[in-house]
C-alpha positions as CSV (number, residue, x, y, z in Angstrom):
1,M,4.8,12.0,-20.1
2,G,4.9,10.2,-16.6
3,S,7.0,7.5,-15.0
4,I,7.1,3.8,-15.4
5,N,7.4,1.4,-12.2
6,A,9.2,-1.3,-13.4
7,C,8.3,-3.1,-9.5
8,F,6.5,-5.9,-9.5
9,P,4.3,-5.4,-6.3
10,N,4.8,-7.4,-3.5
11,Y,2.2,-6.0,-1.1
12,G,2.9,-5.8,2.8
13,V,-0.3,-4.8,4.3
14,L,-3.4,-5.8,2.9
15,L,-6.1,-3.8,4.5
16,T,-9.5,-4.5,4.5
17,F,-12.5,-1.6,4.2
18,R,-15.9,-2.4,5.0
19,T,-19.5,-1.3,3.6
20,D,-22.7,-2.5,3.4
21,Q,-22.6,-3.8,-0.3
22,R,-19.0,-5.5,-0.6
23,P,-15.5,-5.3,1.5
24,V,-12.9,-2.3,-0.8
25,R,-9.3,-4.1,-0.3
26,V,-6.4,-1.5,-0.1
27,A,-2.9,-3.4,-0.4
28,L,0.5,-1.6,0.0
29,C,4.2,-2.3,-1.2
30,F,6.4,-0.3,0.9
31,E,9.0,-1.6,-1.8
32,C,8.1,0.4,-4.9
33,D,5.6,2.4,-3.0
34,M,2.2,1.3,-4.5
35,L,-0.9,1.3,-3.6
36,A,-3.9,-0.8,-5.5
37,V,-7.3,-1.0,-4.8
38,F,-9.5,-4.3,-5.3
39,D,-13.6,-4.6,-5.1
40,G,-14.9,-6.9,-3.0
41,D,-12.8,-10.2,-3.0
42,S,-12.1,-10.3,-6.8
43,P,-8.4,-10.7,-7.4
44,D,-8.6,-8.0,-10.3
45,R,-7.4,-4.7,-8.8
46,I,-9.8,-1.4,-9.9
47,N,-6.6,0.9,-9.3
48,R,-2.9,1.0,-9.0
49,Q,-1.2,4.1,-8.0
50,E,2.3,5.3,-6.8
51,A,2.1,6.7,-3.8
52,M,5.4,8.3,-4.4
53,N,4.5,11.9,-2.4
54,T,3.3,9.8,0.3
55,P,5.5,6.7,1.4
56,T,6.8,8.5,4.9
57,Q,3.0,8.4,5.6
58,L,2.2,4.8,4.6
59,V,5.1,3.6,6.9
60,M,4.1,5.4,9.5
61,F,0.7,4.3,9.1
62,A,1.3,1.0,8.6
63,K,3.6,0.7,11.9
64,A,1.2,2.4,13.7
65,I,-1.6,0.0,13.1
66,F,0.5,-3.1,13.4
67,S,2.8,-2.4,16.7
68,N,3.4,-5.7,17.4
69,D,4.3,-6.9,13.6
70,T,7.9,-6.9,14.1
71,E,8.9,-6.7,10.1
72,I,6.7,-3.6,9.6
73,Q,8.2,-1.8,12.9
74,A,11.9,-2.6,10.8
75,L,10.6,-1.2,7.8
76,K,12.4,3.0,7.0
77,P,10.4,5.7,5.9
78,R,11.9,7.2,2.6
79,R,12.4,10.3,1.3
80,F,9.6,12.0,-1.2
81,R,10.9,11.1,-4.8
82,P,11.2,13.9,-7.1
């Protein structure tokens, strides 16, 4: 049985990828290590996934992209959850 995350995601980063058809948005929550994918400009997500094995990589990725953002630079990478 999978784990249940009781966190209500507080997405701190929203990445938008452009395609010929429509944009795809990926939102990252660093509080509960969650990422969500949204199709186009719709507020309805098409997928949500715990990033349990990648929280450190997500923080490092965000810090590299947003090097001038003091809040993101203050994020601390966390250890993997079992």
